[in-house]
Structures are given as C-alpha cells and as structure tokens.
C-alpha positions as CSV (number, residue, x, y, z in Angstrom):
1,X,15.1,0.0,-13.8
2,X,18.2,-0.9,-11.7
3,X,18.2,-2.0,-8.1
4,X,19.2,1.5,-6.8
5,X,16.2,3.0,-8.5
6,X,13.9,0.2,-7.1
7,X,15.2,0.8,-3.6
8,X,14.6,4.6,-3.9
9,X,11.0,4.0,-5.0
10,X,10.4,1.6,-2.2
11,X,11.9,3.9,0.5
12,X,10.0,6.9,-0.8
13,X,6.7,4.9,-0.8
14,X,7.1,4.3,2.9
15,X,8.2,7.9,3.8
16,X,4.7,9.2,4.3
17,X,2.4,8.8,7.3
18,X,-0.8,8.3,5.3
19,X,0.8,5.5,3.3
20,X,1.9,3.9,6.5
21,X,-1.7,4.2,7.7
22,X,-2.8,2.4,4.6
23,X,-0.4,-0.5,5.3
24,X,-1.7,-0.7,8.9
25,X,-5.3,-0.7,7.6
26,X,-4.5,-3.5,5.1
27,X,-2.6,-5.5,7.7
28,X,-5.6,-5.4,10.0
29,X,-8.3,-5.9,7.3
30,X,-6.6,-8.1,4.7
31,X,-8.1,-6.6,1.6
32,X,-10.3,-3.6,0.9
33,X,-11.5,-1.3,-1.9
34,X,-10.3,2.3,-2.1
35,X,-13.4,3.8,-0.5
36,X,-13.1,1.5,2.6
37,X,-9.4,2.5,2.9
38,X,-10.2,6.2,2.5
39,X,-12.9,6.0,5.2
40,X,-10.6,3.9,7.5
41,X,-7.8,6.4,7.4
42,X,-9.9,9.5,7.1
43,X,-8.6,10.7,3.8
44,X,-10.3,11.9,0.6
45,X,-10.9,9.3,-2.1
46,X,-8.6,11.0,-4.7
47,X,-5.7,11.3,-2.2
48,X,-6.1,7.7,-1.1
49,X,-6.0,6.6,-4.8
50,X,-2.8,8.5,-5.4
51,X,-1.2,6.9,-2.3
52,X,-2.3,3.5,-3.4
53,X,-0.7,4.0,-6.8
54,X,2.6,4.9,-5.2
55,X,2.5,1.9,-2.9
56,X,1.6,-0.4,-5.9
57,X,4.4,1.0,-8.0
58,X,6.8,0.1,-5.2
59,X,5.4,-3.4,-5.0
60,X,4.3,-2.9,-1.4
61,X,0.7,-3.6,-2.2
62,X,-1.1,-5.4,-5.0
63,X,-4.6,-5.1,-6.5
64,X,-7.1,-7.6,-7.8
65,X,-10.1,-6.7,-9.8
66,X,-13.3,-8.6,-8.9
67,X,-16.2,-7.5,-11.1
68,X,-16.5,-3.7,-10.8
69,X,-14.4,-3.5,-7.7
70,X,-10.6,-3.3,-7.2
71,X,-9.4,-4.9,-4.0
72,X,-6.0,-3.9,-2.5
73,X,-3.9,-6.2,-0.3
74,X,-0.4,-6.3,1.0
75,X,2.0,-7.7,-1.6
76,X,2.3,-11.5,-1.6
77,X,6.0,-11.0,-2.5
78,X,7.1,-9.3,0.7
79,X,10.9,-9.1,1.1
80,X,12.6,-9.2,4.5
81,X,12.7,-5.4,4.8
82,X,8.9,-5.0,4.2
83,X,8.2,-8.0,6.6
84,X,10.2,-6.2,9.3
85,X,8.5,-2.9,8.7
86,X,5.1,-4.6,8.9
87,X,6.0,-6.1,12.2
88,X,6.7,-2.7,13.6
89,X,3.3,-1.3,12.4
C-alpha cells in the first residue's frame, strides 16, 4: 500500500461523526471494550464494531486482547495530524 492509499484510508476513517465520537470516548476513557463504547456513543454493537474496524485499519486506534475481552485505545503511534485532530475533539 502506498502513502497516497494510506492517507485516503486515514482521511475516510475520520470522515464520519460516529467514528469521531468513538475517538472522543477513547480520549476521555483511555481504553474500553466494544459494548462500553457502543453504550457511550448510543450506537448498536454491530455498527460500533464496524466503525472500530475502520479506525483500526487506518491505525487510528489499536486493540489489545486481555482474556476474553478486547480493549480498544487510541493508537500509541499517533502522527502529528492525528495529534492535532485529537486536540480539537
């Protein structure tokens, strides 16, 4: 995947209000499992999972499995663009 494709995936991942709400939720809470995120942004579990996949594919968030649970957090490798976006949220 070239840089132009990566940039397109990144931009598309942030071009949705529900995904931005997920980022705000994770910024406030640090880490959470999918059902906590879904409850926090008032979205169905299946839809939340789809949005999380898109954000993960764009390297905006990361997931860590602990036992039976998968915890989502903001990516540890935030670039300057994502850092600035998070400041605005």
